[in-house]
C-alpha positions as CSV (number, residue, x, y, z in Angstrom):
1,M,11.2,48.2,58.7
2,K,13.4,47.9,55.6
3,K,13.1,51.0,53.4
4,I,14.1,51.5,49.7
5,G,17.1,53.7,49.6
6,Y,17.6,56.1,46.9
7,A,20.0,53.9,44.9
8,I,17.3,51.2,44.6
9,A,14.6,53.8,43.9
10,L,16.7,55.1,41.0
11,A,17.3,51.3,39.9
12,I,13.6,50.7,39.6
13,V,12.8,54.0,37.9
14,S,13.4,52.9,34.3
15,S,12.5,54.8,31.1
16,L,9.0,55.2,29.8
17,G,8.8,57.8,27.1
18,G,10.4,61.0,27.3
19,A,9.1,62.0,30.7
20,M,10.5,58.9,32.4
21,A,13.8,59.1,30.5
22,Q,14.1,62.6,32.2
23,N,13.1,60.9,35.6
24,V,10.1,63.3,35.8
25,N,8.0,61.2,38.1
26,I,5.1,63.2,39.4
27,L,2.0,62.1,41.4
28,P,-0.6,62.5,40.6
29,A,0.0,62.2,36.8
30,P,-0.2,65.7,35.3
31,E,-2.8,66.4,32.7
32,Q,0.0,67.4,30.1
33,L,3.6,66.9,30.6
34,V,6.2,67.5,28.0
35,T,10.0,67.1,28.8
36,D,13.3,68.3,27.0
37,N,17.0,67.2,27.6
38,G,18.7,69.0,30.2
39,S,18.0,70.4,33.8
40,Y,18.1,73.6,35.9
41,T,20.3,73.5,39.0
42,L,18.7,75.2,42.1
43,N,21.9,76.1,44.2
44,S,21.5,77.3,47.7
45,G,20.9,81.1,47.6
46,A,18.8,80.8,44.4
47,G,15.9,83.1,44.7
48,I,12.0,83.0,44.4
49,Y,10.2,86.0,43.1
50,V,6.7,86.7,44.2
51,D,4.4,89.6,43.6
52,N,1.9,89.3,46.4
53,K,1.2,88.1,50.0
54,L,-0.6,84.8,48.9
55,Q,2.4,83.9,46.7
56,R,4.7,84.7,49.5
57,N,3.0,82.3,51.9
58,V,3.1,79.5,49.5
59,A,6.7,80.2,48.6
60,E,7.8,80.2,52.2
61,T,6.2,76.8,52.7
62,F,8.0,75.6,49.8
63,I,11.4,76.9,50.9
64,S,11.1,75.1,54.1
65,D,9.8,71.9,52.6
66,Y,12.5,71.8,49.9
67,R,15.2,72.6,52.5
68,G,14.1,69.6,54.5
69,F,14.3,67.4,51.6
70,S,17.4,68.6,49.7
71,G,19.5,70.7,52.0
72,V,19.2,73.5,49.5
73,N,18.6,76.9,51.0
74,L,16.3,79.1,48.7
75,E,15.7,82.8,49.4
76,M,12.7,85.2,48.8
77,T,13.8,87.9,46.4
78,G,12.3,91.0,44.7
79,K,14.3,90.5,41.4
80,K,12.0,89.5,38.5
81,G,14.9,87.4,37.0
82,A,15.0,85.0,40.0
83,S,15.5,81.3,39.6
84,I,11.8,80.7,40.4
85,R,9.3,83.1,39.2
86,L,5.6,83.2,40.3
87,V,3.1,84.8,37.9
88,T,-0.6,85.4,38.6
89,D,-3.1,84.8,35.8
90,K,-6.6,85.5,37.3
91,T,-8.2,83.8,34.3
92,M,-7.2,80.4,35.4
93,E,-9.2,78.2,37.7
94,P,-8.0,78.3,41.4
95,E,-6.3,74.9,41.3
96,A,-4.9,75.0,37.9
97,Y,-1.2,75.8,37.1
98,R,1.3,75.9,34.3
99,L,4.9,75.1,35.1
100,K,7.9,75.7,32.7
101,V,11.6,74.7,33.5
102,D,14.4,75.7,30.9
103,S,17.7,77.2,30.9
104,D,16.4,80.7,32.0
105,G,14.9,79.0,35.3
106,I,11.4,78.0,36.5
107,T,8.2,80.0,35.8
108,I,5.0,79.1,37.5
109,V,1.6,80.6,36.4
110,A,-1.6,80.2,38.3
111,G,-4.7,82.0,39.4
112,A,-4.8,81.5,43.1
113,E,-2.8,80.2,46.1
114,N,-3.8,76.5,45.5
115,G,-2.4,76.5,41.9
116,F,0.9,77.8,43.0
117,F,1.0,75.3,45.8
118,Y,0.4,72.5,43.6
119,A,3.0,73.6,41.0
120,L,5.6,73.7,43.7
121,Q,4.6,70.0,44.8
122,S,5.2,68.9,41.2
123,L,8.4,70.7,41.4
124,R,9.5,68.9,44.5
125,L,8.6,65.4,43.0
126,A,10.4,66.2,39.7
127,A,13.6,67.0,41.5
128,G,16.3,64.4,41.2
129,V,16.8,61.8,43.8
130,E,20.4,61.4,43.7
131,H,20.9,65.2,42.7
132,K,18.2,66.8,44.5
133,D,19.2,70.3,43.3
134,E,18.4,69.4,39.6
135,I,15.0,70.0,38.1
136,P,14.6,68.5,34.5
137,F,13.6,70.7,31.6
138,M,9.7,70.3,31.1
139,E,6.4,72.1,30.6
140,I,3.3,71.1,32.6
141,S,-0.2,72.2,32.3
142,D,-2.4,70.7,35.0
143,S,-5.6,70.9,36.8
144,P,-7.7,68.4,39.0
145,R,-10.4,66.1,37.9
146,F,-12.5,66.5,41.1
147,E,-13.1,69.4,43.5
148,Y,-12.9,67.0,46.6
149,R,-9.8,64.9,47.1
150,G,-9.9,63.6,50.5
151,L,-8.5,61.5,53.3
152,M,-10.7,60.5,56.3
153,L,-8.7,60.1,59.5
154,D,-10.4,58.4,62.5
155,V,-8.7,60.0,65.5
156,S,-11.4,58.6,67.8
157,R,-10.5,55.0,67.9
158,F,-6.8,55.9,68.0
159,F,-5.9,59.3,69.2
160,M,-3.2,60.7,67.0
161,P,-1.0,63.3,68.5
162,K,-1.1,66.9,67.1
163,E,2.2,66.8,65.4
164,D,1.6,63.5,63.7
165,V,-1.6,64.7,62.3
166,M,0.3,67.6,60.8
167,K,3.0,65.4,59.3
168,V,0.1,63.3,57.7
169,I,-1.0,66.8,56.3
170,D,2.4,67.3,54.9
171,C,2.4,64.0,53.0
172,M,-1.0,64.2,51.7
173,S,-0.7,67.7,50.4
174,M,2.2,66.8,48.4
175,L,-0.2,64.5,46.6
176,K,-2.6,67.5,45.9
177,L,-5.2,66.1,48.3
178,N,-7.2,69.0,49.6
179,K,-9.6,67.6,52.3
180,L,-8.8,66.1,55.7
181,H,-12.1,64.7,57.2
182,L,-11.3,64.3,60.9
183,H,-13.5,61.7,62.6
184,L,-13.3,63.3,66.1
185,T,-16.1,61.5,68.0
186,D,-17.2,57.8,68.3
187,D,-17.9,55.3,71.0
188,N,-14.3,54.9,71.5
189,G,-13.3,58.5,72.4
190,W,-14.2,62.1,72.2
191,R,-11.3,64.1,70.8
192,L,-12.2,67.8,70.7
193,E,-12.4,70.2,73.6
194,I,-15.8,71.7,74.0
195,K,-15.7,74.4,76.4
196,K,-19.3,74.4,77.4
197,Y,-19.3,70.6,78.0
198,P,-15.8,69.9,79.8
199,K,-16.8,66.4,80.8
200,L,-16.6,65.4,77.0
201,T,-13.0,65.4,77.3
202,E,-12.5,64.9,81.1
203,V,-14.5,61.5,80.8
204,G,-15.3,61.0,77.1
205,A,-11.6,61.1,75.9
206,W,-10.4,58.3,78.1
207,R,-11.0,54.6,78.1
208,V,-9.7,51.4,79.7
209,N,-6.5,49.7,78.6
210,R,-7.4,46.7,76.4
211,K,-4.3,47.2,74.1
212,Q,-3.1,43.8,74.6
213,E,-6.2,42.5,72.7
214,L,-7.3,42.9,69.1
215,F,-10.1,45.7,68.8
216,C,-12.7,43.1,68.0
217,D,-11.7,41.1,71.1
218,R,-12.0,43.7,73.7
219,R,-14.5,43.4,76.5
220,N,-16.4,46.4,77.6
221,P,-15.3,48.5,80.7
222,L,-16.5,47.9,84.1
223,P,-17.7,50.5,86.6
224,G,-14.6,52.0,88.4
225,E,-11.9,50.6,86.0
226,P,-9.0,53.0,85.4
227,T,-9.3,54.8,82.1
228,P,-5.6,55.7,81.1
229,I,-5.8,55.5,77.2
230,G,-6.8,58.3,75.1
231,G,-6.2,62.0,74.6
232,F,-8.0,65.0,73.0
233,Y,-7.2,68.3,71.0
234,T,-7.7,71.5,72.8
235,Q,-9.2,74.2,70.7
236,E,-5.8,75.8,70.6
237,D,-4.3,72.5,69.4
238,M,-6.9,72.4,66.7
239,K,-6.3,76.0,65.6
240,E,-2.7,75.1,65.0
241,I,-3.6,72.0,63.0
242,I,-6.1,74.1,60.9
243,A,-3.4,76.7,60.2
244,H,-0.8,74.2,59.3
245,A,-3.3,72.7,56.9
246,Q,-4.2,76.0,55.4
247,K,-0.6,76.6,54.5
248,R,-0.8,73.5,52.5
249,C,-4.2,74.0,50.9
250,V,-5.9,71.3,53.0
251,E,-9.3,72.1,54.3
252,I,-10.0,70.3,57.7
253,I,-13.8,69.0,57.8
254,P,-14.9,68.1,61.5
255,E,-17.2,65.1,62.0
256,I,-19.3,65.0,65.1
257,D,-21.1,61.6,64.8
258,M,-24.8,61.2,65.9
259,P,-27.2,59.8,66.7
260,A,-25.1,56.6,67.2
261,H,-21.5,56.1,67.8
262,S,-22.0,58.3,70.8
263,N,-20.9,56.1,73.9
264,A,-18.0,58.4,74.6
265,A,-20.3,61.4,74.9
266,L,-23.0,59.4,76.9
267,A,-20.4,58.1,79.2
268,A,-19.8,61.9,80.2
269,Y,-23.4,62.8,80.1
270,P,-25.5,59.6,80.6
271,H,-28.7,61.4,81.1
272,L,-28.8,62.0,77.4
273,A,-29.3,58.2,76.6
274,C,-32.7,56.8,76.5
275,P,-34.2,56.0,80.0
276,T,-34.7,52.3,79.0
277,V,-30.8,51.9,79.1
278,D,-30.0,49.7,82.0
279,K,-26.3,49.1,81.3
280,F,-23.3,50.9,82.3
281,I,-22.3,53.4,79.9
282,G,-18.6,53.7,79.4
283,V,-16.2,54.7,76.7
284,L,-15.8,51.5,74.6
285,P,-12.3,50.0,74.0
286,G,-13.6,47.9,71.2
287,L,-16.8,47.1,69.2
288,G,-18.9,47.2,72.2
289,G,-21.2,44.4,71.6
290,A,-24.8,45.1,72.7
291,N,-23.6,48.5,74.2
292,A,-23.2,49.7,70.7
293,D,-27.1,50.2,70.6
294,I,-26.7,53.0,73.2
295,I,-27.3,56.1,71.3
296,Y,-28.6,59.7,71.8
297,C,-32.3,59.8,73.0
298,A,-34.3,61.2,70.1
299,G,-37.1,62.1,72.5
300,N,-35.2,64.1,75.0
301,E,-35.2,67.8,74.1
302,E,-32.0,68.3,76.1
303,V,-30.2,66.2,73.5
304,F,-30.8,68.8,70.8
305,S,-29.8,71.7,73.0
306,F,-26.7,69.8,74.0
307,L,-25.7,69.0,70.3
308,Q,-26.5,72.6,69.2
309,G,-24.0,73.8,72.0
310,I,-21.3,71.5,70.3
311,V,-22.2,72.8,66.9
312,D,-21.8,76.4,68.0
313,E,-18.2,75.9,69.1
314,V,-17.2,73.5,66.1
315,A,-18.9,76.1,63.6
316,E,-16.7,78.8,65.2
317,L,-13.5,76.9,65.5
318,F,-13.4,75.4,62.0
319,P,-13.3,77.7,58.9
320,S,-14.4,74.9,56.6
321,K,-17.9,75.4,55.1
322,Y,-18.8,71.8,56.1
323,I,-19.8,69.9,59.0
324,H,-20.1,66.1,59.0
325,L,-22.8,64.8,61.1
326,G,-22.3,61.0,60.7
327,G,-25.7,59.4,60.8
328,D,-24.3,55.8,60.3
329,E,-25.0,52.5,62.0
330,A,-27.7,53.6,64.4
331,W,-29.3,50.7,66.1
332,K,-33.0,51.7,67.1
333,T,-33.1,49.1,69.9
334,H,-33.9,51.6,72.7
335,W,-35.7,54.0,70.5
336,E,-38.3,51.3,69.8
337,K,-39.2,50.9,73.5
338,C,-38.2,54.3,74.9
339,P,-41.4,56.3,76.2
340,K,-39.7,59.6,75.2
341,C,-38.8,58.4,71.7
342,Q,-42.2,57.0,71.2
343,A,-43.8,60.3,72.3
344,R,-41.7,62.1,70.0
345,M,-42.9,59.9,67.0
346,K,-46.5,60.3,68.0
347,E,-46.0,64.0,68.3
348,E,-44.4,64.4,64.9
349,G,-46.7,62.0,63.2
350,I,-43.7,59.5,62.6
351,T,-45.0,55.9,62.0
352,H,-41.6,54.1,61.4
353,V,-38.5,54.3,63.7
354,E,-36.2,54.8,60.8
355,E,-38.1,58.0,60.0
356,L,-37.3,59.2,63.6
357,Q,-33.6,59.3,62.6
358,G,-34.7,61.3,59.5
359,Y,-36.4,63.7,62.0
360,F,-33.2,63.8,64.2
361,M,-30.7,64.4,61.4
362,A,-33.0,67.0,59.7
363,R,-33.5,69.1,62.9
364,M,-29.6,69.1,63.6
365,S,-29.0,69.8,59.9
366,K,-31.1,72.9,59.9
367,Y,-29.2,74.1,63.1
368,V,-25.9,73.4,61.2
369,Q,-27.2,75.5,58.3
370,S,-28.2,78.3,60.4
371,K,-24.5,78.7,61.2
372,G,-23.7,79.1,57.5
373,K,-22.4,75.5,57.1
374,T,-23.3,72.8,54.8
375,V,-24.1,69.2,56.3
376,M,-22.4,66.1,55.2
377,G,-23.3,62.5,56.3
378,W,-22.8,58.8,55.6
379,D,-25.0,57.0,53.1
380,E,-27.3,55.5,56.0
381,L,-29.0,59.0,55.7
382,T,-30.6,57.7,52.4
383,N,-32.6,55.1,54.7
384,S,-35.0,58.0,55.6
385,T,-35.8,61.5,54.5
386,I,-32.5,63.1,53.6
387,P,-31.7,66.4,55.2
388,E,-32.1,69.3,52.8
389,G,-28.9,70.3,51.1
390,A,-26.8,67.3,52.7
391,I,-23.9,65.9,51.0
392,I,-23.8,62.1,51.1
393,Y,-20.7,59.9,51.4
394,G,-21.1,56.5,49.7
395,W,-19.4,54.0,51.7
396,Q,-21.4,50.7,52.0
397,G,-19.9,48.1,49.6
398,M,-19.3,50.0,46.3
399,G,-20.9,53.0,47.8
400,N,-23.9,52.8,45.5
401,A,-26.4,54.0,48.3
402,A,-25.2,57.5,47.5
403,L,-26.8,57.2,44.2
404,K,-30.2,57.2,46.0
405,A,-29.2,60.8,47.1
406,A,-28.1,61.8,43.7
407,K,-31.3,60.7,42.2
408,L,-32.9,63.3,44.4
409,G,-30.2,66.0,43.5
410,H,-27.8,65.7,46.4
411,K,-24.1,66.0,45.8
412,F,-22.1,63.1,47.0
413,I,-18.6,61.7,47.6
414,M,-17.5,58.1,47.0
415,T,-15.5,56.3,49.6
416,P,-16.6,52.7,49.0
417,A,-15.4,50.3,51.8
418,R,-14.6,47.6,49.2
419,L,-11.9,49.8,47.5
420,L,-11.1,53.0,49.4
421,Y,-11.2,51.8,53.1
422,L,-7.6,51.7,54.1
423,I,-8.3,49.8,57.2
424,R,-8.4,46.8,54.8
425,Y,-5.5,44.5,54.1
426,Q,-3.2,46.1,51.5
427,G,-1.5,42.9,50.3
428,P,-1.0,39.4,51.0
429,Q,-2.3,39.0,54.4
430,W,0.2,36.5,55.6
431,F,2.6,39.4,56.0
432,E,0.2,42.2,57.2
433,P,-0.8,43.1,60.6
434,T,-4.2,41.9,61.6
435,T,-7.3,43.9,60.6
436,Y,-10.7,43.4,59.0
437,F,-12.1,41.8,56.1
438,G,-10.4,41.4,52.7
439,N,-7.8,43.1,50.5
440,N,-7.7,46.7,49.1
441,T,-4.5,46.6,47.4
442,L,-2.5,49.5,45.9
443,K,-3.3,48.4,42.4
444,D,-7.0,47.8,43.3
445,I,-7.1,51.4,44.4
446,Y,-5.3,52.9,41.5
447,M,-7.6,51.0,38.9
448,Y,-10.8,52.4,40.6
449,E,-13.1,54.3,38.4
450,P,-15.8,56.1,40.3
451,V,-18.1,57.1,37.5
452,Q,-19.8,53.8,36.3
453,S,-21.3,53.4,32.9
454,S,-24.6,52.3,34.6
455,W,-25.2,55.6,36.2
456,E,-28.2,57.7,35.3
457,E,-27.6,61.0,33.4
458,G,-26.6,63.8,35.8
459,Y,-25.1,61.7,38.6
460,E,-21.5,62.5,37.5
461,N,-22.2,66.1,37.6
462,L,-23.2,65.7,41.3
463,L,-20.0,63.6,42.3
464,M,-17.8,65.9,44.1
465,G,-14.8,63.5,44.3
466,I,-13.6,60.5,46.3
467,Q,-12.1,60.0,49.7
468,G,-9.7,57.3,51.1
469,S,-11.0,56.5,54.6
470,M,-8.7,55.3,57.4
471,W,-10.4,53.7,60.4
472,T,-8.1,53.0,63.2
473,E,-9.5,50.1,65.1
474,F,-6.4,48.0,65.0
475,C,-3.9,50.9,65.5
476,N,-2.1,51.4,68.8
477,S,0.7,54.0,67.4
478,T,1.1,56.5,64.7
479,Q,3.2,54.2,62.9
480,D,0.4,51.7,62.6
481,V,-1.7,54.3,61.2
482,T,0.9,55.6,58.6
483,Y,1.7,52.0,57.6
484,Q,-2.0,51.5,56.5
485,I,-2.4,54.8,54.8
486,F,0.8,54.9,52.8
487,P,1.5,54.2,49.9
488,R,-2.2,53.5,49.1
489,L,-3.1,57.3,49.6
490,A,-0.9,58.0,46.4
491,A,-3.2,55.8,44.4
492,V,-6.4,57.7,45.9
493,A,-4.7,60.9,45.0
494,D,-4.1,59.9,41.4
495,V,-7.7,58.7,40.9
496,A,-9.1,62.1,42.4
497,W,-6.8,64.2,40.3
498,T,-5.9,62.6,36.9
499,T,-7.9,62.7,33.9
500,K,-10.5,59.9,33.4
501,G,-9.2,56.9,31.4
502,K,-5.5,57.8,31.8
503,K,-4.4,54.8,33.6
504,D,-0.9,53.7,33.4
505,W,0.1,51.3,36.2
506,V,3.6,51.0,35.2
507,G,4.1,54.7,35.1
508,F,2.5,55.1,38.3
509,V,4.6,52.8,40.3
510,K,7.8,54.6,38.9
511,S,6.3,57.9,40.1
512,L,5.5,56.3,43.4
513,D,9.1,55.5,44.1
514,K,10.0,59.2,43.9
515,Y,7.2,60.0,46.3
516,L,8.4,57.3,48.8
517,Y,11.8,58.8,48.9
518,H,10.2,61.9,50.4
519,L,8.3,59.8,53.1
520,D,11.7,58.2,53.8
521,A,13.2,61.7,54.3
522,K,10.4,62.6,56.7
523,G,10.8,59.3,58.7
524,V,7.2,58.1,57.8
525,I,6.6,54.5,58.1
526,Y,4.8,52.9,55.2
527,S,3.9,49.4,53.8
528,E,5.9,47.8,51.2
529,A,3.2,45.1,50.7
530,M,3.4,45.9,46.9
531,Y,6.5,43.8,46.8
532,N,5.1,40.7,48.5
533,I,3.8,37.6,46.7
534,Q,0.2,36.5,46.7
535,H,-0.4,32.8,46.0
536,K,-3.1,30.7,44.6
537,C,-2.9,26.9,45.0
538,S,-5.5,24.7,43.2
539,A,-6.0,21.0,43.1
540,E,-6.3,19.5,39.6
541,N,-6.1,16.0,38.2
542,G,-4.1,14.7,41.3
543,V,-1.5,17.5,41.3
544,L,-1.3,21.0,42.7
545,N,-0.9,24.0,40.6
546,L,0.8,26.9,42.4
547,Q,0.5,30.4,41.0
548,L,2.7,33.3,42.4
549,E,1.8,36.9,41.8
550,C,3.1,40.3,42.7
551,E,1.4,43.6,41.8
552,R,4.6,45.4,41.2
553,P,5.3,45.1,37.3
554,D,8.9,45.5,37.5
555,V,10.0,42.6,39.9
556,V,11.3,39.2,39.2
557,V,10.0,36.3,41.3
558,R,12.6,33.7,42.4
559,Y,11.7,30.4,44.3
560,T,13.1,27.3,45.8
561,I,11.4,24.0,46.6
562,D,13.8,22.6,49.0
563,G,13.1,25.0,51.8
564,T,16.2,27.0,51.4
565,E,15.9,30.9,51.3
566,P,15.6,32.2,47.7
567,D,18.4,34.4,46.4
568,S,19.6,36.2,43.3
569,N,20.5,32.7,41.8
570,S,17.3,30.9,42.5
571,E,14.9,29.8,39.8
572,I,12.9,32.5,38.1
573,Y,9.1,31.8,38.3
574,S,7.5,32.1,35.0
575,D,4.2,30.5,34.8
576,F,2.9,28.2,37.5
577,L,4.5,25.3,39.5
578,T,3.2,21.8,39.4
579,V,3.6,20.0,42.8
580,K,3.1,16.3,43.1
581,N,4.3,15.6,46.6
582,E,5.1,17.2,49.9
583,C,7.7,20.0,49.7
584,T,8.3,23.6,51.1
585,V,8.1,26.4,48.4
586,K,9.8,29.7,49.3
587,S,9.5,32.7,47.0
588,A,10.3,36.3,47.0
589,T,10.7,39.3,44.7
590,F,13.8,40.8,43.2
591,V,14.9,44.0,41.5
592,N,18.4,44.0,39.9
593,N,19.1,40.8,41.9
594,R,18.2,42.5,45.2
595,K,15.5,41.0,47.2
596,M,12.7,43.5,47.8
597,G,9.6,41.5,49.3
598,K,9.4,39.2,52.3
599,T,9.7,35.5,51.7
600,L,6.5,33.6,51.3
601,T,6.9,30.2,52.7
602,L,4.4,27.6,51.7
603,D,4.7,24.2,53.5
604,L,2.7,22.0,51.0
605,G,1.5,19.0,53.0
606,W,0.5,15.8,51.4
607,N,-2.0,13.2,52.4
608,K,-4.6,10.9,50.9
609,A,-6.9,13.8,50.0
610,T,-4.4,16.4,48.8
611,A,-5.1,17.5,45.3
612,K,-8.3,15.4,45.2
613,K,-11.7,16.7,44.0
614,V,-14.2,18.3,46.3
615,I,-17.9,18.0,45.5
616,S,-19.7,20.9,47.1
617,K,-22.1,23.7,46.6
618,N,-19.7,26.0,48.5
619,I,-17.3,27.4,45.7
620,T,-14.5,27.8,48.2
621,D,-14.5,24.3,49.1
622,K,-12.0,23.4,46.6
623,L,-9.3,25.0,49.1
624,L,-9.9,22.1,51.3
625,T,-7.5,19.7,49.5
626,N,-5.0,22.2,48.1
627,G,-2.3,21.3,50.7
628,V,-2.0,24.8,52.1
629,R,-2.9,25.6,55.7
630,G,-4.7,28.8,56.6
631,S,-3.2,31.5,58.8
632,L,-4.8,33.3,61.7
633,K,-6.0,35.9,59.1
634,Q,-9.5,34.7,58.5
635,S,-9.7,36.3,55.0
636,D,-6.4,35.2,53.8
637,F,-8.0,33.2,50.9
638,E,-7.3,29.8,52.3
639,W,-10.3,29.5,54.5
640,T,-13.7,28.0,53.4
641,E,-16.7,29.5,55.2
642,W,-20.3,28.5,56.1
643,Y,-22.9,31.0,57.2
644,T,-25.9,29.1,57.4
645,K,-28.6,27.8,59.8
646,D,-28.8,24.5,57.8
647,E,-26.5,21.4,57.8
648,S,-23.6,21.9,55.3
649,S,-21.7,19.1,53.7
650,F,-18.9,18.4,51.2
651,V,-17.6,15.1,49.6
652,V,-13.9,14.3,48.8
653,D,-13.3,12.0,46.1
654,L,-10.1,10.0,46.6
655,E,-10.4,8.8,42.9
656,E,-9.6,5.1,43.9
657,A,-10.4,2.8,46.8
658,N,-8.2,3.5,49.9
659,T,-7.8,2.1,53.4
660,I,-8.0,4.9,56.0
661,D,-8.6,5.2,59.7
662,K,-8.1,8.9,60.4
663,V,-9.8,12.2,59.1
664,V,-8.4,15.6,60.4
665,I,-10.1,19.0,59.7
666,G,-8.4,22.3,60.3
667,C,-10.9,24.7,62.0
668,L,-10.6,28.3,62.9
669,T,-11.8,30.2,66.0
670,N,-11.8,33.9,65.7
671,Y,-14.0,35.1,68.6
672,G,-14.2,38.7,68.0
673,M,-15.5,38.1,64.3
674,G,-18.0,35.5,65.4
675,V,-16.1,32.5,63.9
676,H,-16.5,29.3,65.9
677,K,-16.6,25.6,65.6
678,P,-20.0,24.0,64.4
679,S,-22.1,22.3,66.8
680,S,-21.3,18.9,65.4
681,I,-19.1,17.4,62.7
682,S,-19.8,13.8,61.2
683,I,-17.6,11.7,59.0
684,D,-19.3,9.4,56.5
685,L,-17.5,7.0,54.1
686,S,-18.6,5.3,50.9
687,E,-17.4,3.0,48.1
688,D,-19.6,4.3,45.4
689,G,-20.7,7.9,46.4
690,K,-24.3,6.9,47.0
691,N,-24.4,4.6,50.1
692,Y,-22.7,6.3,53.1
693,T,-21.8,4.9,56.6
694,C,-21.1,7.3,59.5
695,V,-17.8,6.2,61.2
696,A,-17.3,9.2,63.5
697,E,-18.9,12.1,64.9
698,R,-18.1,14.9,67.3
699,K,-20.5,17.2,69.1
700,F,-19.2,20.4,71.0
701,S,-20.6,22.1,74.0
702,K,-21.4,25.8,74.0
703,D,-18.4,26.3,76.2
704,E,-16.2,24.5,73.6
705,I,-17.7,26.4,70.6
706,F,-17.8,29.9,72.0
707,K,-14.4,29.8,73.7
708,E,-12.6,33.1,73.5
709,G,-9.4,33.6,71.4
710,N,-8.0,33.5,67.8
711,Y,-6.5,30.1,67.2
712,I,-6.4,27.1,64.6
713,E,-7.5,23.7,66.0
714,N,-7.2,20.4,64.3
715,I,-10.2,18.5,64.8
716,T,-9.3,14.7,64.7
717,F,-11.5,11.7,64.1
718,D,-10.0,8.2,64.7
719,F,-11.8,5.2,63.7
720,E,-11.2,1.6,62.9
721,K,-9.5,0.9,59.6
722,C,-12.0,1.0,56.6
723,D,-11.1,-0.6,53.3
724,K,-12.3,0.3,49.8
725,V,-13.1,3.9,50.7
726,R,-13.3,6.3,47.7
727,Y,-15.8,9.0,48.9
728,I,-15.6,10.9,52.4
729,R,-18.6,13.1,53.4
730,V,-18.2,15.7,56.0
731,R,-21.4,17.0,57.5
732,A,-21.5,19.9,59.8
733,T,-24.2,21.7,61.8
734,D,-23.9,25.2,62.7
735,A,-23.8,26.6,66.4
736,G,-26.7,29.0,66.0
737,M,-26.7,32.5,67.3
738,N,-23.9,33.9,69.3
739,P,-24.8,34.0,73.0
740,E,-25.9,37.2,74.8
741,N,-22.6,37.7,76.6
742,H,-20.7,37.5,73.3
743,L,-18.9,40.5,71.7
744,R,-21.4,40.0,68.8
745,P,-24.6,38.9,70.7
746,G,-27.5,37.6,68.6
747,Q,-25.6,37.3,65.5
748,Q,-25.4,33.9,63.4
749,S,-22.1,32.3,64.1
750,R,-20.1,30.8,61.3
751,Y,-17.4,28.3,60.8
752,R,-14.2,28.0,58.7
753,F,-12.2,25.0,57.6
754,D,-8.9,25.3,55.8
755,E,-7.8,21.7,55.0
756,I,-9.1,18.1,55.2
757,M,-6.4,15.6,55.9
758,V,-7.0,11.9,55.4
759,F,-4.7,9.1,56.7
């Protein structure tokens, strides 16, 4: 992957007020920053003065980090006149700090270890890129907006080696993030050694090899299949990770998911599932299909003693005051018919199966609390009685389910999937590795404001902070993970730290470039999607209007329309392009005449339907005649979708009479996401838009519809030439529910078209 060298980073860091003129680019943005002309040089041998052990620990970490970045060797010293002086002021909040750089050197004042650490991170980011030993003259007074500033890392679906987790800790702590929520257990792997239950890692940490398929396309394991994929952290490994995090003021919060997402544990100890389960229980390599409904049996008393034994070791191992118990996405399929679960409900006076989960979580929460820990859980806990004192993570949609907990006085953390899930696409999907759903771009995250004006009084005081959540379904390497995390985690950090209402997108991206240079120095792979172009092509009055957009505010978009590669001499895009016939538009972003993003290639086809009006109730149907074919990324903004049990239809108005004999419709199959052909498609023609004649129809068998794979198919309708045709109506009937052997059994199938082509 191409990386931005420091010369380019300097080129795109232009002035913005006094701070930017001094190249003081710090993430997250400090509360107060004043700069002056000049800089202080930190030569090798320069000293750092500390007056206590905590300061010494922080200073030693800084010496190591700064040497790795700049090559400058700093030394600890007992001389009060040293180049860097750490001074304790116990009246200050633990995470606050003051930093001053002038001709006399660098003075840092803080009340605790955290404040000193954060001040030194600001110092690292303020250092020059070309002259890394120079620190600009400045004064900073700073403190965080939120106490909880987090990253969730899913190491169950992809097991990340210990050393790589520690490198992520290095990178997140530089951004003053202070919580690493480790998702240690799920259907796809158990990642923590529990000495009382060795099979959790002997069996539960390993799964079959389906790496050649996307996560959503992976079939479940068969009995006896080899299970070579996985890994786990020994308790000694985890102690090492925790110690590394503590040096960087990061608290590790363990998550042991229950009662669902438990196939890995139940593969090791299957007797803890409901006795109604009649399927092989294995560690799942993918979504799991119907097997995802295999969860801990709420009526089996041994389940609770088993989980309590796990909590005993987790509570002892992790110094964090929190333990996350999951509680999400628990299918009650087996609980509803399990005799043990039904007996439990009768015994406890529970009339609804959802409250059985409330019982389960309350019981485990009380045990966690008996260990002196605070319980955390996902927002599904609000579907029943919330365990006393539990902290809720709002994740579904915009995270608003957490407000139900706030209404009852519970503290909460916002990690809305629609903005802070880092598994989603981070830029134009044409260039990105395949993942789920839509886009959460760098700018989307940066502009997020967690506190909404519609909130009731008191909610804001219960909001602990925010978290970026990295689920690793589509990751097969550490590079895959860091590519998704960075640089968006910098935007998460800025939202979590910086004063409310202090948004400066231009200033943020300038500061980001300095941070990315540190990632380069550490060899961390990250995305440059922020330099890529998102297009929007719309049909209007017989022409196509093509818009090109990049979220970086400091780039120039250049393009060609003859199929050649754009360069620094190509036309500059300013407004929109009007396209009247078939052509190939290529575009890319440039900074100082150097190409930065990938080339966007749009092959704009042309046929009798192109740029013509589409009459439909589906607002996305206007894409059907915009000349642009969709990609295999089902959410790339070029696919129309129907998700209905009823017949759907749309009409193309050719605007004048035509002679036609062929209609072609582009159709997507994405098996893992339940996208399939409809059961039938009919083509009707009309002169007046009122009276239609069916000229072609195709029906598809179940085998044709539910064929596995991810592919685009041109469905062609040939018929005898028809004259005076102005209106073309397409009718489609859905294929019903996905069959039982499907990876999404029993879910409504849906179909997607990208273009209608008329000849």
